[in-house]
Biopython code that builds the backbone (N, CA, C, O; Angstrom):
import numpy as np
from Bio.PDB.StructureBuilder import StructureBuilder

atoms = [
    (1, "GLN", "N", (-26.569, 17.003, -20.556)),
    (1, "GLN", "CA", (-25.987, 18.220, -20.295)),
    (1, "GLN", "C", (-25.456, 18.162, -18.844)),
    (1, "GLN", "O", (-25.925, 17.365, -18.032)),
    (2, "VAL", "N", (-24.536, 18.969, -18.563)),
    (2, "VAL", "CA", (-23.809, 19.069, -17.294)),
    (2, "VAL", "C", (-23.850, 20.445, -16.845)),
    (2, "VAL", "O", (-23.584, 21.380, -17.600)),
    (3, "GLN", "N", (-24.214, 20.602, -15.497)),
    (3, "GLN", "CA", (-24.171, 21.741, -14.852)),
    (3, "GLN", "C", (-23.326, 21.805, -13.719)),
    (3, "GLN", "O", (-23.279, 20.848, -12.947)),
    (4, "LEU", "N", (-22.517, 23.034, -13.495)),
    (4, "LEU", "CA", (-21.696, 23.171, -12.353)),
    (4, "LEU", "C", (-22.075, 24.247, -11.581)),
    (4, "LEU", "O", (-22.416, 25.297, -12.125)),
    (5, "VAL", "N", (-22.059, 24.110, -10.256)),
    (5, "VAL", "CA", (-22.432, 25.291, -9.355)),
    (5, "VAL", "C", (-21.302, 25.468, -8.309)),
    (5, "VAL", "O", (-20.937, 24.603, -7.513)),
    (6, "GLU", "N", (-20.836, 26.644, -8.424)),
    (6, "GLU", "CA", (-19.644, 26.954, -7.432)),
    (6, "GLU", "C", (-20.199, 27.687, -6.232)),
    (6, "GLU", "O", (-21.186, 28.416, -6.332)),
    (7, "SER", "N", (-19.502, 27.469, -5.006)),
    (7, "SER", "CA", (-19.722, 28.228, -3.810)),
    (7, "SER", "C", (-18.465, 28.578, -3.169)),
    (7, "SER", "O", (-17.413, 28.054, -3.534)),
    (8, "GLY", "N", (-18.519, 29.491, -2.171)),
    (8, "GLY", "CA", (-17.464, 29.664, -1.229)),
    (8, "GLY", "C", (-16.435, 30.797, -1.346)),
    (8, "GLY", "O", (-15.576, 30.998, -0.487)),
    (9, "GLY", "N", (-16.578, 31.532, -2.477)),
    (9, "GLY", "CA", (-15.880, 32.696, -2.698)),
    (9, "GLY", "C", (-16.247, 33.745, -1.499)),
    (9, "GLY", "O", (-17.091, 33.551, -0.625)),
    (10, "GLY", "N", (-15.411, 34.913, -1.657)),
    (10, "GLY", "CA", (-15.553, 36.092, -0.746)),
    (10, "GLY", "C", (-14.469, 36.750, -0.558)),
    (10, "GLY", "O", (-13.486, 36.586, -1.281)),
    (11, "SER", "N", (-14.498, 37.661, 0.528)),
    (11, "SER", "CA", (-13.360, 38.443, 0.715)),
    (11, "SER", "C", (-12.689, 38.168, 2.121)),
    (11, "SER", "O", (-13.330, 37.995, 3.158)),
    (12, "VAL", "N", (-11.247, 38.150, 2.012)),
    (12, "VAL", "CA", (-10.570, 37.883, 3.219)),
    (12, "VAL", "C", (-9.316, 38.834, 3.269)),
    (12, "VAL", "O", (-8.938, 39.409, 2.249)),
    (13, "GLN", "N", (-8.698, 38.983, 4.449)),
    (13, "GLN", "CA", (-7.532, 39.720, 4.622)),
    (13, "GLN", "C", (-6.336, 38.690, 4.231)),
    (13, "GLN", "O", (-6.475, 37.468, 4.280)),
    (14, "ALA", "N", (-5.216, 39.311, 3.861)),
    (14, "ALA", "CA", (-4.040, 38.457, 3.640)),
    (14, "ALA", "C", (-3.737, 37.615, 4.757)),
    (14, "ALA", "O", (-3.798, 37.932, 5.944)),
    (15, "GLY", "N", (-3.404, 36.504, 4.265)),
    (15, "GLY", "CA", (-3.079, 35.403, 5.452)),
    (15, "GLY", "C", (-4.395, 34.492, 5.805)),
    (15, "GLY", "O", (-4.243, 33.515, 6.538)),
    (16, "GLY", "N", (-5.536, 34.777, 5.341)),
    (16, "GLY", "CA", (-6.609, 34.149, 5.571)),
    (16, "GLY", "C", (-6.752, 32.928, 4.663)),
    (16, "GLY", "O", (-5.885, 32.571, 3.865)),
    (17, "SER", "N", (-7.885, 32.341, 4.850)),
    (17, "SER", "CA", (-8.212, 31.067, 4.039)),
    (17, "SER", "C", (-9.609, 31.081, 3.610)),
    (17, "SER", "O", (-10.496, 31.619, 4.272)),
    (18, "LEU", "N", (-9.803, 30.466, 2.463)),
    (18, "LEU", "CA", (-11.241, 30.198, 1.937)),
    (18, "LEU", "C", (-11.307, 28.684, 1.306)),
    (18, "LEU", "O", (-10.294, 28.122, 0.890)),
    (19, "ARG", "N", (-12.438, 28.166, 1.283)),
    (19, "ARG", "CA", (-12.693, 26.955, 0.557)),
    (19, "ARG", "C", (-13.667, 27.010, -0.545)),
    (19, "ARG", "O", (-14.842, 27.308, -0.327)),
    (20, "LEU", "N", (-13.272, 26.764, -1.594)),
    (20, "LEU", "CA", (-14.228, 26.729, -2.649)),
    (20, "LEU", "C", (-14.761, 25.291, -3.013)),
    (20, "LEU", "O", (-14.046, 24.289, -2.990)),
    (21, "SER", "N", (-16.111, 25.302, -3.356)),
    (21, "SER", "CA", (-16.765, 23.995, -3.803)),
    (21, "SER", "C", (-17.397, 24.194, -5.220)),
    (21, "SER", "O", (-17.848, 25.265, -5.625)),
    (22, "CYS", "N", (-17.373, 23.100, -5.871)),
    (22, "CYS", "CA", (-18.018, 23.008, -7.197)),
    (22, "CYS", "C", (-18.699, 21.739, -7.288)),
    (22, "CYS", "O", (-18.068, 20.683, -7.322)),
    (23, "ALA", "N", (-19.997, 21.797, -7.331)),
    (23, "ALA", "CA", (-20.824, 20.513, -7.494)),
    (23, "ALA", "C", (-21.473, 20.268, -9.014)),
    (23, "ALA", "O", (-22.121, 21.126, -9.613)),
    (24, "ALA", "N", (-21.245, 19.250, -9.402)),
    (24, "ALA", "CA", (-21.587, 18.930, -10.891)),
    (24, "ALA", "C", (-22.916, 18.149, -10.914)),
    (24, "ALA", "O", (-23.064, 17.325, -10.011)),
    (25, "SER", "N", (-23.858, 18.285, -11.779)),
    (25, "SER", "CA", (-24.988, 17.535, -11.895)),
    (25, "SER", "C", (-25.398, 17.305, -13.275)),
    (25, "SER", "O", (-24.969, 18.108, -14.104)),
    (26, "GLY", "N", (-26.136, 16.375, -13.666)),
    (26, "GLY", "CA", (-26.625, 16.135, -15.071)),
    (26, "GLY", "C", (-26.206, 14.641, -15.464)),
    (26, "GLY", "O", (-26.206, 13.668, -14.710)),
    (27, "SER", "N", (-25.862, 14.679, -16.771)),
    (27, "SER", "CA", (-25.616, 13.404, -17.412)),
    (27, "SER", "C", (-24.098, 13.117, -17.232)),
    (27, "SER", "O", (-23.281, 13.406, -18.108)),
    (28, "ILE", "N", (-23.774, 12.554, -16.093)),
    (28, "ILE", "CA", (-22.333, 12.332, -15.825)),
    (28, "ILE", "C", (-22.243, 10.773, -15.550)),
    (28, "ILE", "O", (-22.814, 10.305, -14.565)),
    (29, "PHE", "N", (-21.608, 10.065, -16.320)),
    (29, "PHE", "CA", (-21.304, 8.572, -16.135)),
    (29, "PHE", "C", (-19.997, 8.394, -15.592)),
    (29, "PHE", "O", (-19.869, 7.513, -14.741)),
    (30, "SER", "N", (-18.953, 9.103, -15.943)),
    (30, "SER", "CA", (-17.757, 8.908, -15.378)),
    (30, "SER", "C", (-16.995, 10.324, -15.232)),
    (30, "SER", "O", (-17.204, 11.276, -15.984)),
    (31, "LEU", "N", (-16.214, 10.328, -14.313)),
    (31, "LEU", "CA", (-15.351, 11.678, -14.171)),
    (31, "LEU", "C", (-13.852, 11.439, -14.656)),
    (31, "LEU", "O", (-13.216, 10.440, -14.321)),
    (32, "ASN", "N", (-13.421, 12.294, -15.352)),
    (32, "ASN", "CA", (-12.111, 12.167, -15.890)),
    (32, "ASN", "C", (-11.109, 12.956, -15.042)),
    (32, "ASN", "O", (-10.235, 12.394, -14.383)),
    (33, "PHE", "N", (-11.295, 14.448, -15.093)),
    (33, "PHE", "CA", (-10.508, 15.053, -14.148)),
    (33, "PHE", "C", (-11.363, 16.420, -13.922)),
    (33, "PHE", "O", (-12.228, 16.860, -14.679)),
    (34, "MET", "N", (-10.938, 16.952, -12.768)),
    (34, "MET", "CA", (-11.575, 18.255, -12.333)),
    (34, "MET", "C", (-10.481, 19.279, -11.947)),
    (34, "MET", "O", (-9.409, 18.956, -11.435)),
    (35, "GLY", "N", (-10.838, 20.497, -12.230)),
    (35, "GLY", "CA", (-9.910, 21.411, -11.864)),
    (35, "GLY", "C", (-10.315, 22.852, -11.396)),
    (35, "GLY", "O", (-11.510, 23.148, -11.386)),
    (36, "TRP", "N", (-9.442, 23.684, -11.040)),
    (36, "TRP", "CA", (-9.700, 24.942, -10.694)),
    (36, "TRP", "C", (-8.770, 26.056, -11.634)),
    (36, "TRP", "O", (-7.567, 25.878, -11.822)),
    (37, "HIS", "N", (-9.422, 27.066, -12.110)),
    (37, "HIS", "CA", (-8.694, 27.994, -12.815)),
    (37, "HIS", "C", (-9.047, 29.382, -12.255)),
    (37, "HIS", "O", (-10.030, 29.467, -11.520)),
    (38, "ARG", "N", (-8.326, 30.471, -12.545)),
    (38, "ARG", "CA", (-8.500, 31.656, -12.082)),
    (38, "ARG", "C", (-8.219, 32.684, -13.196)),
    (38, "ARG", "O", (-7.393, 32.451, -14.078)),
    (39, "GLN", "N", (-8.981, 33.911, -13.127)),
    (39, "GLN", "CA", (-8.685, 34.834, -14.030)),
    (39, "GLN", "C", (-8.759, 36.244, -13.244)),
    (39, "GLN", "O", (-9.838, 36.590, -12.764)),
    (40, "ALA", "N", (-7.662, 37.021, -13.118)),
    (40, "ALA", "CA", (-7.503, 38.246, -12.577)),
    (40, "ALA", "C", (-7.924, 39.368, -13.632)),
    (40, "ALA", "O", (-7.843, 39.098, -14.830)),
    (41, "PRO", "N", (-8.317, 40.468, -13.264)),
    (41, "PRO", "CA", (-8.627, 41.566, -14.098)),
    (41, "PRO", "C", (-7.433, 41.911, -15.079)),
    (41, "PRO", "O", (-6.349, 42.220, -14.585)),
    (42, "GLY", "N", (-7.584, 41.871, -16.353)),
    (42, "GLY", "CA", (-6.706, 42.048, -17.418)),
    (42, "GLY", "C", (-5.604, 41.153, -17.738)),
    (42, "GLY", "O", (-4.635, 41.417, -18.451)),
    (43, "LYS", "N", (-5.886, 39.952, -17.066)),
    (43, "LYS", "CA", (-5.083, 38.830, -17.414)),
    (43, "LYS", "C", (-5.798, 37.643, -17.939)),
    (43, "LYS", "O", (-7.029, 37.634, -17.926)),
    (44, "GLN", "N", (-5.114, 36.635, -18.405)),
    (44, "GLN", "CA", (-5.603, 35.454, -19.035)),
    (44, "GLN", "C", (-5.981, 34.530, -17.956)),
    (44, "GLN", "O", (-5.417, 34.618, -16.866)),
    (45, "ARG", "N", (-6.971, 33.573, -18.194)),
    (45, "ARG", "CA", (-7.391, 32.672, -17.355)),
    (45, "ARG", "C", (-6.085, 31.566, -17.212)),
    (45, "ARG", "O", (-5.440, 31.116, -18.159)),
    (46, "GLU", "N", (-5.895, 31.282, -15.876)),
    (46, "GLU", "CA", (-4.636, 30.279, -15.648)),
    (46, "GLU", "C", (-5.172, 29.134, -14.783)),
    (46, "GLU", "O", (-6.152, 29.259, -14.049)),
    (47, "LEU", "N", (-4.493, 28.061, -14.913)),
    (47, "LEU", "CA", (-4.683, 26.897, -14.156)),
    (47, "LEU", "C", (-4.104, 27.089, -12.736)),
    (47, "LEU", "O", (-2.987, 27.557, -12.516)),
    (48, "VAL", "N", (-5.009, 26.665, -11.767)),
    (48, "VAL", "CA", (-4.463, 26.709, -10.288)),
    (48, "VAL", "C", (-4.269, 25.185, -9.898)),
    (48, "VAL", "O", (-3.254, 24.814, -9.309)),
    (49, "ALA", "N", (-5.119, 24.467, -10.195)),
    (49, "ALA", "CA", (-4.974, 22.977, -9.697)),
    (49, "ALA", "C", (-5.781, 21.958, -10.341)),
    (49, "ALA", "O", (-6.894, 22.307, -10.736)),
    (50, "VAL", "N", (-5.426, 20.810, -10.507)),
    (50, "VAL", "CA", (-6.212, 19.828, -11.192)),
    (50, "VAL", "C", (-6.009, 18.473, -10.466)),
    (50, "VAL", "O", (-4.953, 18.129, -9.937)),
    (51, "ILE", "N", (-7.211, 17.710, -10.509)),
    (51, "ILE", "CA", (-7.174, 16.452, -9.831)),
    (51, "ILE", "C", (-7.814, 15.328, -10.742)),
    (51, "ILE", "O", (-8.785, 15.670, -11.416)),
    (52, "THR", "N", (-7.443, 14.234, -10.817)),
    (52, "THR", "CA", (-7.881, 13.202, -11.734)),
    (52, "THR", "C", (-8.923, 12.332, -10.902)),
    (52, "THR", "O", (-8.825, 12.345, -9.675)),
    (53, "SER", "N", (-9.864, 11.615, -11.486)),
    (53, "SER", "CA", (-10.776, 10.775, -10.764)),
    (53, "SER", "C", (-9.987, 9.726, -9.751)),
    (53, "SER", "O", (-10.470, 9.270, -8.715)),
    (54, "GLY", "N", (-8.662, 9.442, -10.278)),
    (54, "GLY", "CA", (-7.842, 8.641, -9.284)),
    (54, "GLY", "C", (-7.253, 9.246, -8.249)),
    (54, "GLY", "O", (-6.590, 8.578, -7.456)),
    (55, "GLY", "N", (-7.406, 10.587, -8.104)),
    (55, "GLY", "CA", (-6.753, 11.354, -7.036)),
    (55, "GLY", "C", (-5.347, 11.961, -7.271)),
    (55, "GLY", "O", (-4.723, 12.503, -6.359)),
    (56, "HIS", "N", (-4.909, 11.854, -8.449)),
    (56, "HIS", "CA", (-3.583, 12.548, -8.774)),
    (56, "HIS", "C", (-3.841, 13.909, -8.984)),
    (56, "HIS", "O", (-4.781, 14.328, -9.659)),
    (57, "THR", "N", (-2.910, 14.687, -8.338)),
    (57, "THR", "CA", (-3.074, 16.185, -8.394)),
    (57, "THR", "C", (-1.854, 16.788, -9.054)),
    (57, "THR", "O", (-0.806, 16.160, -9.204)),
    (58, "ASN", "N", (-2.048, 18.067, -9.449)),
    (58, "ASN", "CA", (-1.136, 18.931, -9.964)),
    (58, "ASN", "C", (-1.428, 20.367, -9.812)),
    (58, "ASN", "O", (-2.529, 20.845, -10.085)),
    (59, "TYR", "N", (-0.346, 21.105, -9.336)),
    (59, "TYR", "CA", (-0.707, 22.504, -8.928)),
    (59, "TYR", "C", (0.211, 23.537, -9.783)),
    (59, "TYR", "O", (1.353, 23.238, -10.131)),
    (60, "ALA", "N", (-0.346, 24.669, -10.059)),
    (60, "ALA", "CA", (0.530, 25.805, -10.386)),
    (60, "ALA", "C", (1.534, 26.118, -9.244)),
    (60, "ALA", "O", (1.340, 25.929, -8.043)),
    (61, "ASP", "N", (2.577, 26.600, -9.802)),
    (61, "ASP", "CA", (3.574, 26.896, -8.893)),
    (61, "ASP", "C", (3.073, 27.845, -7.686)),
    (61, "ASP", "O", (3.277, 27.661, -6.486)),
    (62, "SER", "N", (2.363, 28.913, -8.300)),
    (62, "SER", "CA", (1.801, 29.887, -7.223)),
    (62, "SER", "C", (0.855, 29.156, -6.147)),
    (62, "SER", "O", (0.631, 29.726, -5.079)),
    (63, "ALA", "N", (0.385, 28.085, -6.384)),
    (63, "ALA", "CA", (-0.537, 27.423, -5.504)),
    (63, "ALA", "C", (0.206, 26.394, -4.677)),
    (63, "ALA", "O", (-0.274, 26.172, -3.565)),
    (64, "LYS", "N", (1.206, 25.783, -4.999)),
    (64, "LYS", "CA", (2.008, 24.780, -4.239)),
    (64, "LYS", "C", (2.294, 25.208, -2.717)),
    (64, "LYS", "O", (2.909, 26.241, -2.453)),
    (65, "GLY", "N", (1.861, 24.444, -1.863)),
    (65, "GLY", "CA", (2.202, 24.663, -0.411)),
    (65, "GLY", "C", (1.180, 25.410, 0.205)),
    (65, "GLY", "O", (1.084, 25.395, 1.432)),
    (66, "ARG", "N", (0.398, 26.068, -0.499)),
    (66, "ARG", "CA", (-0.795, 26.863, 0.100)),
    (66, "ARG", "C", (-2.293, 26.257, -0.273)),
    (66, "ARG", "O", (-3.198, 26.299, 0.559)),
    (67, "PHE", "N", (-2.448, 25.782, -1.376)),
    (67, "PHE", "CA", (-3.816, 25.310, -1.806)),
    (67, "PHE", "C", (-3.707, 23.917, -1.906)),
    (67, "PHE", "O", (-2.651, 23.327, -2.135)),
    (68, "THR", "N", (-4.984, 23.303, -1.704)),
    (68, "THR", "CA", (-5.151, 21.956, -1.703)),
    (68, "THR", "C", (-6.321, 21.601, -2.362)),
    (68, "THR", "O", (-7.378, 21.940, -1.831)),
    (69, "ILE", "N", (-6.359, 20.844, -3.655)),
    (69, "ILE", "CA", (-7.496, 20.329, -4.332)),
    (69, "ILE", "C", (-7.849, 19.043, -3.825)),
    (69, "ILE", "O", (-6.956, 18.274, -3.472)),
    (70, "SER", "N", (-9.165, 18.694, -3.744)),
    (70, "SER", "CA", (-9.702, 17.515, -3.302)),
    (70, "SER", "C", (-11.040, 17.322, -3.934)),
    (70, "SER", "O", (-11.683, 18.245, -4.435)),
    (71, "SER", "N", (-11.474, 15.935, -3.879)),
    (71, "SER", "CA", (-12.803, 15.784, -4.638)),
    (71, "SER", "C", (-13.447, 14.685, -3.855)),
    (71, "SER", "O", (-12.788, 13.884, -3.193)),
    (72, "ASP", "N", (-14.806, 14.664, -3.950)),
    (72, "ASP", "CA", (-15.592, 13.606, -3.454)),
    (72, "ASP", "C", (-16.414, 13.052, -4.692)),
    (72, "ASP", "O", (-17.501, 13.558, -4.971)),
    (73, "ASN", "N", (-15.880, 12.003, -5.433)),
    (73, "ASN", "CA", (-16.500, 11.404, -6.590)),
    (73, "ASN", "C", (-17.762, 11.140, -6.494)),
    (73, "ASN", "O", (-18.490, 11.334, -7.468)),
    (74, "THR", "N", (-18.284, 10.627, -5.255)),
    (74, "THR", "CA", (-19.707, 10.030, -5.146)),
    (74, "THR", "C", (-20.522, 11.393, -5.239)),
    (74, "THR", "O", (-21.615, 11.339, -5.804)),
    (75, "LYS", "N", (-20.127, 12.492, -4.782)),
    (75, "LYS", "CA", (-20.950, 13.701, -4.827)),
    (75, "LYS", "C", (-20.662, 14.535, -6.028)),
    (75, "LYS", "O", (-21.266, 15.595, -6.197)),
    (76, "LYS", "N", (-19.753, 14.098, -6.881)),
    (76, "LYS", "CA", (-19.255, 14.842, -8.134)),
    (76, "LYS", "C", (-18.947, 16.227, -7.520)),
    (76, "LYS", "O", (-19.558, 17.205, -7.952)),
    (77, "THR", "N", (-18.184, 16.340, -6.699)),
    (77, "THR", "CA", (-17.874, 17.721, -6.187)),
    (77, "THR", "C", (-16.208, 17.832, -6.002)),
    (77, "THR", "O", (-15.488, 16.949, -5.535)),
    (78, "VAL", "N", (-15.833, 19.000, -6.435)),
    (78, "VAL", "CA", (-14.368, 19.349, -6.299)),
    (78, "VAL", "C", (-14.216, 20.569, -5.343)),
    (78, "VAL", "O", (-14.977, 21.536, -5.377)),
    (79, "TYR", "N", (-13.276, 20.452, -4.575)),
    (79, "TYR", "CA", (-13.057, 21.528, -3.611)),
    (79, "TYR", "C", (-11.516, 22.134, -3.718)),
    (79, "TYR", "O", (-10.523, 21.483, -4.040)),
    (80, "LEU", "N", (-11.560, 23.518, -3.375)),
    (80, "LEU", "CA", (-10.164, 24.055, -3.373)),
    (80, "LEU", "C", (-9.976, 24.656, -2.036)),
    (80, "LEU", "O", (-10.557, 25.718, -1.807)),
    (81, "GLN", "N", (-9.175, 24.067, -1.044)),
    (81, "GLN", "CA", (-8.780, 24.901, 0.065)),
    (81, "GLN", "C", (-7.636, 25.726, -0.083)),
    (81, "GLN", "O", (-6.536, 25.275, -0.403)),
    (82, "MET", "N", (-7.871, 26.938, 0.145)),
    (82, "MET", "CA", (-6.865, 28.102, -0.049)),
    (82, "MET", "C", (-6.612, 28.671, 1.296)),
    (82, "MET", "O", (-7.447, 29.249, 1.993)),
    (83, "ASN", "N", (-5.200, 28.414, 1.627)),
    (83, "ASN", "CA", (-4.640, 28.913, 2.912)),
    (83, "ASN", "C", (-3.536, 30.166, 2.618)),
    (83, "ASN", "O", (-3.161, 30.389, 1.467)),
    (84, "SER", "N", (-3.152, 30.798, 3.532)),
    (84, "SER", "CA", (-2.178, 31.910, 3.470)),
    (84, "SER", "C", (-2.480, 32.621, 2.158)),
    (84, "SER", "O", (-1.574, 32.725, 1.332)),
    (85, "LEU", "N", (-3.578, 33.070, 1.930)),
    (85, "LEU", "CA", (-3.846, 33.928, 0.774)),
    (85, "LEU", "C", (-3.256, 35.125, 0.692)),
    (85, "LEU", "O", (-3.059, 35.750, 1.735)),
    (86, "LYS", "N", (-2.885, 35.637, -0.499)),
    (86, "LYS", "CA", (-2.196, 36.831, -0.756)),
    (86, "LYS", "C", (-3.052, 37.707, -1.851)),
    (86, "LYS", "O", (-3.761, 37.217, -2.729)),
    (87, "PRO", "N", (-2.854, 38.993, -1.631)),
    (87, "PRO", "CA", (-3.604, 39.832, -2.595)),
    (87, "PRO", "C", (-3.582, 39.389, -4.019)),
    (87, "PRO", "O", (-4.579, 39.513, -4.731)),
    (88, "GLU", "N", (-2.485, 38.883, -4.439)),
    (88, "GLU", "CA", (-2.214, 38.407, -5.947)),
    (88, "GLU", "C", (-3.175, 37.162, -6.200)),
    (88, "GLU", "O", (-3.338, 36.702, -7.330)),
    (89, "ASP", "N", (-3.799, 36.649, -5.064)),
    (89, "ASP", "CA", (-4.658, 35.723, -5.390)),
    (89, "ASP", "C", (-6.048, 36.202, -5.830)),
    (89, "ASP", "O", (-6.875, 35.461, -6.363)),
    (90, "THR", "N", (-6.211, 37.332, -5.598)),
    (90, "THR", "CA", (-7.549, 38.002, -6.033)),
    (90, "THR", "C", (-7.809, 37.741, -7.522)),
    (90, "THR", "O", (-7.002, 38.060, -8.394)),
    (91, "ALA", "N", (-8.963, 37.152, -7.757)),
    (91, "ALA", "CA", (-9.339, 36.712, -9.185)),
    (91, "ALA", "C", (-10.673, 36.043, -9.050)),
    (91, "ALA", "O", (-11.054, 35.686, -7.935)),
    (92, "VAL", "N", (-11.424, 35.848, -10.146)),
    (92, "VAL", "CA", (-12.510, 35.058, -10.346)),
    (92, "VAL", "C", (-12.040, 33.531, -10.509)),
    (92, "VAL", "O", (-11.289, 33.147, -11.405)),
    (93, "TYR", "N", (-12.553, 32.779, -9.584)),
    (93, "TYR", "CA", (-12.269, 31.318, -9.728)),
    (93, "TYR", "C", (-13.144, 30.395, -10.413)),
    (93, "TYR", "O", (-14.327, 30.315, -10.079)),
    (94, "TYR", "N", (-12.681, 29.720, -11.305)),
    (94, "TYR", "CA", (-13.689, 28.850, -12.099)),
    (94, "TYR", "C", (-13.294, 27.302, -11.940)),
    (94, "TYR", "O", (-12.120, 26.933, -11.972)),
    (95, "CYS", "N", (-14.339, 26.461, -11.772)),
    (95, "CYS", "CA", (-14.036, 25.044, -11.691)),
    (95, "CYS", "C", (-14.370, 24.562, -13.172)),
    (95, "CYS", "O", (-15.143, 25.113, -13.956)),
    (96, "ARG", "N", (-13.657, 23.474, -13.368)),
    (96, "ARG", "CA", (-13.692, 22.828, -14.688)),
    (96, "ARG", "C", (-13.833, 21.344, -14.603)),
    (96, "ARG", "O", (-13.031, 20.749, -13.883)),
    (97, "PHE", "N", (-14.720, 20.691, -15.225)),
    (97, "PHE", "CA", (-14.863, 19.285, -15.282)),
    (97, "PHE", "C", (-14.693, 18.707, -16.654)),
    (97, "PHE", "O", (-15.182, 19.302, -17.615)),
    (98, "ARG", "N", (-14.086, 17.679, -16.798)),
    (98, "ARG", "CA", (-14.015, 16.841, -18.040)),
    (98, "ARG", "C", (-14.712, 15.423, -17.642)),
    (98, "ARG", "O", (-14.232, 14.663, -16.801)),
    (99, "VAL", "N", (-15.841, 15.190, -18.322)),
    (99, "VAL", "CA", (-16.582, 13.972, -17.990)),
    (99, "VAL", "C", (-16.773, 13.085, -19.126)),
    (99, "VAL", "O", (-16.614, 13.474, -20.283)),
    (100, "ASN", "N", (-17.132, 11.823, -18.799)),
    (100, "ASN", "CA", (-17.629, 10.890, -19.958)),
    (100, "ASN", "C", (-16.662, 10.647, -20.899)),
    (100, "ASN", "O", (-17.038, 10.248, -22.001)),
    (101, "SER", "N", (-15.260, 10.837, -20.648)),
    (101, "SER", "CA", (-14.371, 10.608, -21.673)),
    (101, "SER", "C", (-14.294, 11.471, -22.851)),
    (101, "SER", "O", (-13.672, 11.204, -23.879)),
    (102, "SER", "N", (-15.096, 12.713, -22.580)),
    (102, "SER", "CA", (-15.325, 13.584, -23.721)),
    (102, "SER", "C", (-14.225, 14.577, -23.954)),
    (102, "SER", "O", (-13.393, 14.694, -23.054)),
    (103, "VAL", "N", (-14.103, 15.307, -25.031)),
    (103, "VAL", "CA", (-13.057, 16.113, -25.277)),
    (103, "VAL", "C", (-13.618, 17.571, -24.773)),
    (103, "VAL", "O", (-12.842, 18.526, -24.798)),
    (104, "ARG", "N", (-14.853, 17.729, -24.353)),
    (104, "ARG", "CA", (-15.408, 18.880, -23.895)),
    (104, "ARG", "C", (-15.253, 19.205, -22.541)),
    (104, "ARG", "O", (-15.363, 18.305, -21.709)),
    (105, "ASP", "N", (-14.992, 20.456, -22.163)),
    (105, "ASP", "CA", (-14.623, 21.004, -20.879)),
    (105, "ASP", "C", (-16.207, 21.665, -20.435)),
    (105, "ASP", "O", (-16.907, 22.242, -21.267)),
    (106, "TYR", "N", (-16.581, 21.492, -19.144)),
    (106, "TYR", "CA", (-17.575, 22.128, -18.533)),
    (106, "TYR", "C", (-17.040, 23.112, -17.512)),
    (106, "TYR", "O", (-16.096, 22.853, -16.765)),
    (107, "TRP", "N", (-17.726, 24.293, -17.528)),
    (107, "TRP", "CA", (-17.097, 25.305, -16.564)),
    (107, "TRP", "C", (-18.201, 25.804, -15.548)),
    (107, "TRP", "O", (-19.416, 25.758, -15.742)),
    (108, "GLY", "N", (-17.590, 26.262, -14.493)),
    (108, "GLY", "CA", (-18.529, 26.806, -13.441)),
    (108, "GLY", "C", (-18.837, 28.297, -13.948)),
    (108, "GLY", "O", (-18.357, 28.747, -14.988)),
    (109, "GLN", "N", (-19.621, 28.955, -13.167)),
    (109, "GLN", "CA", (-20.174, 30.312, -13.426)),
    (109, "GLN", "C", (-19.078, 31.336, -12.919)),
    (109, "GLN", "O", (-19.127, 32.537, -13.183)),
    (110, "GLY", "N", (-18.044, 30.715, -12.134)),
    (110, "GLY", "CA", (-17.157, 31.714, -11.513)),
    (110, "GLY", "C", (-17.589, 32.146, -10.123)),
    (110, "GLY", "O", (-18.781, 32.359, -9.902)),
    (111, "THR", "N", (-16.601, 32.294, -9.110)),
    (111, "THR", "CA", (-16.887, 33.004, -7.857)),
    (111, "THR", "C", (-15.615, 33.824, -7.653)),
    (111, "THR", "O", (-14.484, 33.457, -7.974)),
    (112, "GLN", "N", (-15.961, 35.034, -7.054)),
    (112, "GLN", "CA", (-14.917, 36.031, -6.822)),
    (112, "GLN", "C", (-14.285, 35.806, -5.447)),
    (112, "GLN", "O", (-14.946, 35.543, -4.442)),
    (113, "VAL", "N", (-12.959, 35.930, -5.481)),
    (113, "VAL", "CA", (-12.025, 35.830, -4.434)),
    (113, "VAL", "C", (-11.340, 37.142, -4.343)),
    (113, "VAL", "O", (-10.679, 37.530, -5.306)),
    (114, "THR", "N", (-11.452, 37.923, -3.172)),
    (114, "THR", "CA", (-10.782, 39.078, -3.171)),
    (114, "THR", "C", (-9.937, 39.037, -1.795)),
    (114, "THR", "O", (-10.453, 38.837, -0.695)),
    (115, "VAL", "N", (-8.656, 39.241, -2.007)),
    (115, "VAL", "CA", (-7.741, 39.185, -0.807)),
    (115, "VAL", "C", (-7.212, 40.684, -0.588)),
    (115, "VAL", "O", (-6.578, 41.251, -1.478)),
    (116, "SER", "N", (-7.491, 41.275, 0.591)),
    (116, "SER", "CA", (-6.932, 42.562, 0.796)),
    (116, "SER", "C", (-5.671, 42.474, 1.830)),
    (116, "SER", "O", (-5.515, 41.684, 2.761)),
    (117, "SER", "N", (-4.861, 43.479, 1.401)),
    (117, "SER", "CA", (-3.561, 43.529, 2.236)),
    (117, "SER", "C", (-3.719, 44.369, 3.582)),
    (117, "SER", "O", (-2.763, 44.494, 4.347)),
]
sb = StructureBuilder()
sb.init_structure("model")
sb.init_model(0)
sb.init_chain("A")
sb.init_seg("    ")
for serial, (resi, resn, name, xyz) in enumerate(atoms, 1):
    if name == "N":
        sb.init_residue(resn, " ", resi, " ")
    sb.init_atom(name, np.array(xyz, "f"), 0.0, 1.0, " ", f" {name:<3s}", serial, name[0])
structure = sb.get_structure()
């Protein structure tokens, strides 16, 4: 079994920054990719950013130039540095891990990010 624990959410004013972390534990023998998704009230969950175990990254258009995803594979932790935050970034942010070459995704419990204007 794999467990994910997120931290780092909170409330900031527009233009501010937050850094999210997600640490994985459990039966992990290999990392495939890690990502961050978000879900705003009344909207579907959407991809924000993803990083492979080799360090390749991909971002949603809304995140490009403002957010940076990174990982520490030895710590099985993924980060999301969010700068220049906007009110429309307000959402619950979820981390996602794909491990052990499985087709199953593991999800964090979610952390609230609120950006006020």
